[in-house]
C-alpha positions as CSV (number, residue, x, y, z in Angstrom):
1,X,0.0,0.0,0.0
2,X,1.3,3.4,-0.9
3,X,2.0,6.0,1.7
4,X,-0.7,8.4,0.3
5,X,-3.2,5.5,0.3
6,X,-2.5,4.8,3.9
7,X,-3.0,8.4,4.7
8,X,-6.5,8.3,3.1
9,X,-7.4,5.3,5.2
10,X,-6.1,6.7,8.4
11,X,-7.9,10.0,7.7
12,X,-11.2,8.3,7.0
13,X,-11.1,6.1,10.0
14,X,-10.2,9.0,12.4
15,X,-12.9,11.1,10.8
16,X,-15.4,8.5,11.1
17,X,-14.5,7.8,14.8
18,X,-15.0,11.5,15.4
19,X,-18.3,11.6,13.8
20,X,-19.4,8.4,15.8
21,X,-18.5,10.2,19.0
22,X,-20.3,13.3,17.9
23,X,-23.4,11.3,17.1
24,X,-23.3,9.6,20.6
25,X,-22.9,13.1,22.4
26,X,-25.6,14.8,20.3
27,X,-28.0,11.9,21.0
28,X,-27.4,12.1,24.8
29,X,-26.8,15.9,25.4
30,X,-28.9,18.1,23.1
31,X,-32.1,15.9,23.2
32,X,-35.7,16.1,24.2
33,X,-36.9,12.6,25.0
34,X,-40.5,11.6,26.2
35,X,-41.7,8.1,26.3
36,X,-43.3,8.7,22.8
37,X,-41.2,11.3,20.9
38,X,-37.5,11.8,20.8
39,X,-36.0,15.0,19.3
40,X,-32.3,15.0,18.9
41,X,-29.6,16.1,16.4
42,X,-27.8,12.8,16.2
43,X,-28.4,12.6,12.6
44,X,-26.1,15.7,11.9
45,X,-22.9,13.7,12.0
46,X,-24.6,10.8,10.1
47,X,-25.6,13.3,7.3
48,X,-22.1,14.8,7.3
49,X,-20.5,11.4,6.9
50,X,-22.8,10.6,4.0
51,X,-22.0,13.8,2.4
52,X,-18.3,13.6,3.0
53,X,-17.6,10.0,2.3
54,X,-20.7,8.3,0.8
55,X,-23.7,6.2,1.9
56,X,-21.7,3.3,3.2
57,X,-19.4,5.3,5.5
58,X,-22.5,7.2,6.8
59,X,-24.3,4.0,7.5
60,X,-21.2,2.8,9.5
61,X,-21.5,6.0,11.6
62,X,-25.1,5.4,12.1
63,X,-24.9,1.7,13.1
64,X,-21.9,1.9,15.4
65,X,-23.1,5.1,17.0
66,X,-26.6,3.7,17.6
67,X,-25.1,0.4,19.0
68,X,-23.0,2.5,21.4
69,X,-26.0,4.6,22.4
70,X,-28.1,1.5,23.0
71,X,-25.5,-0.4,25.0
72,X,-24.2,2.6,27.1
73,X,-27.7,4.2,27.4
74,X,-30.8,3.2,29.4
75,X,-31.5,0.1,27.5
76,X,-28.1,-1.8,27.6
77,X,-27.5,-4.8,25.5
78,X,-30.8,-6.5,25.0
79,X,-32.1,-9.3,22.7
80,X,-33.9,-6.5,20.6
81,X,-30.7,-4.3,20.2
82,X,-30.3,-5.7,16.7
83,X,-33.8,-4.3,15.8
84,X,-32.9,-0.7,16.9
85,X,-29.5,-0.3,15.4
86,X,-30.4,-0.5,11.7
87,X,-33.0,2.1,11.2
88,X,-30.6,5.1,11.6
89,X,-28.6,3.5,8.7
90,X,-31.5,4.3,6.3
91,X,-30.8,8.1,6.4
92,X,-27.2,8.0,5.2
93,X,-28.0,5.4,2.5
94,X,-30.6,7.9,1.1
95,X,-28.6,11.0,1.5
96,X,-25.3,9.6,0.4
97,X,-26.9,7.8,-2.5
98,X,-28.4,11.0,-3.7
99,X,-25.2,12.8,-3.2
100,X,-23.3,10.2,-5.2
101,X,-25.9,10.3,-8.0
102,X,-25.9,14.0,-8.2
103,X,-22.1,14.3,-8.3
104,X,-21.9,11.6,-11.0
105,X,-24.6,13.0,-13.1
106,X,-24.0,16.8,-12.9
107,X,-20.6,17.1,-11.1
108,X,-22.1,19.2,-8.4
109,X,-21.9,18.4,-4.7
110,X,-25.2,18.0,-2.7
111,X,-24.4,21.1,-0.7
112,X,-24.2,23.1,-3.9
113,X,-27.8,22.2,-4.6
114,X,-29.8,23.2,-1.5
115,X,-33.3,22.2,-2.7
116,X,-32.0,18.6,-3.5
117,X,-30.3,18.5,-0.2
118,X,-33.4,19.4,1.8
119,X,-35.4,17.0,-0.3
120,X,-32.7,14.2,0.4
121,X,-32.6,14.9,4.1
122,X,-36.5,15.0,4.5
123,X,-36.9,11.7,2.4
124,X,-34.1,10.1,4.5
125,X,-35.9,11.2,7.7
126,X,-39.3,9.9,6.6
127,X,-37.8,6.5,5.6
128,X,-35.9,6.3,8.9
129,X,-39.1,7.1,10.8
130,X,-40.7,4.2,8.8
131,X,-37.9,1.9,9.7
132,X,-38.2,2.8,13.4
133,X,-42.0,2.2,13.2
134,X,-41.2,-1.2,11.7
135,X,-38.7,-1.7,14.5
136,X,-41.4,-0.8,17.1
137,X,-43.7,-3.3,15.5
138,X,-41.1,-6.1,15.6
139,X,-40.2,-5.1,19.2
140,X,-43.8,-5.4,20.2
141,X,-44.0,-8.9,18.6
142,X,-40.9,-9.9,20.3
143,X,-42.0,-8.7,23.8
144,X,-45.7,-9.4,23.2
145,X,-46.9,-6.0,23.8
146,X,-49.4,-3.8,22.0
147,X,-48.3,-1.8,19.0
148,X,-51.4,0.5,19.2
149,X,-49.8,3.3,21.2
150,X,-46.8,3.4,18.8
151,X,-49.2,3.5,15.9
152,X,-51.1,6.4,17.6
153,X,-48.0,8.7,17.9
154,X,-46.6,7.9,14.5
155,X,-47.9,11.1,12.7
156,X,-46.2,13.2,15.4
157,X,-42.9,11.3,14.9
158,X,-43.0,12.0,11.2
159,X,-43.6,15.7,11.9
160,X,-40.6,15.9,14.4
161,X,-38.5,13.8,12.0
162,X,-39.1,16.3,9.1
163,X,-38.5,19.3,11.2
164,X,-35.3,17.8,12.6
165,X,-34.2,17.0,8.9
166,X,-34.7,20.6,7.9
167,X,-32.6,21.9,10.8
168,X,-29.9,19.3,10.0
169,X,-29.8,20.2,6.3
170,X,-29.7,23.9,7.2
171,X,-26.6,23.2,9.4
172,X,-25.0,20.8,7.0
173,X,-24.9,23.0,4.0
174,X,-22.7,25.7,5.4
175,X,-20.6,23.2,7.3
176,X,-19.8,21.3,4.2
177,X,-19.0,24.5,2.2
178,X,-16.7,25.6,5.1
179,X,-15.0,22.1,5.3
180,X,-14.4,22.0,1.5
181,X,-13.0,25.5,1.5
182,X,-10.7,25.0,4.4
183,X,-9.2,22.0,2.8
184,X,-10.0,19.6,5.6
185,X,-11.7,17.3,3.1
186,X,-8.7,16.9,0.8
187,X,-8.4,13.1,1.6
188,X,-12.2,12.7,1.3
189,X,-12.5,13.6,-2.3
């Protein structure tokens, strides 16, 4: 392996580790959690990873960050942990996939097309909420509980997901412009 290739791998691993730590901290600190609705900005580093490196790296940040949050958080390692770590990976697959498609077809980055960026983030949030709702249904089957309360609050979860996605996209666009201008992302391109 060439020396420049090893720099790229080291840079990517360190950046992903920092984004995973940022996700965990945002999930635990700047968050409003009730038994039915959770509002946090843990999706910010996930979307940043997807925009910087692509959908798979964003999914790695989402899955590992959610696993750490599940194990260290109030739930611990449970038989249903596997149900809850995959829905956050939907968002970076959507956002990163759209970013890759946009870059390949037009040569533009996602942050250069704000409308498409907002649409990608909102679509990713809605599909993630759908994945979480499916996870709630599987969890209710596994634990033999009623799914009706989760179904009742689902519209409110979609609304909070869309609002959070708009806020995250609004933060990601200038962040990505600044990171690209500063040269920090020279190994990410």
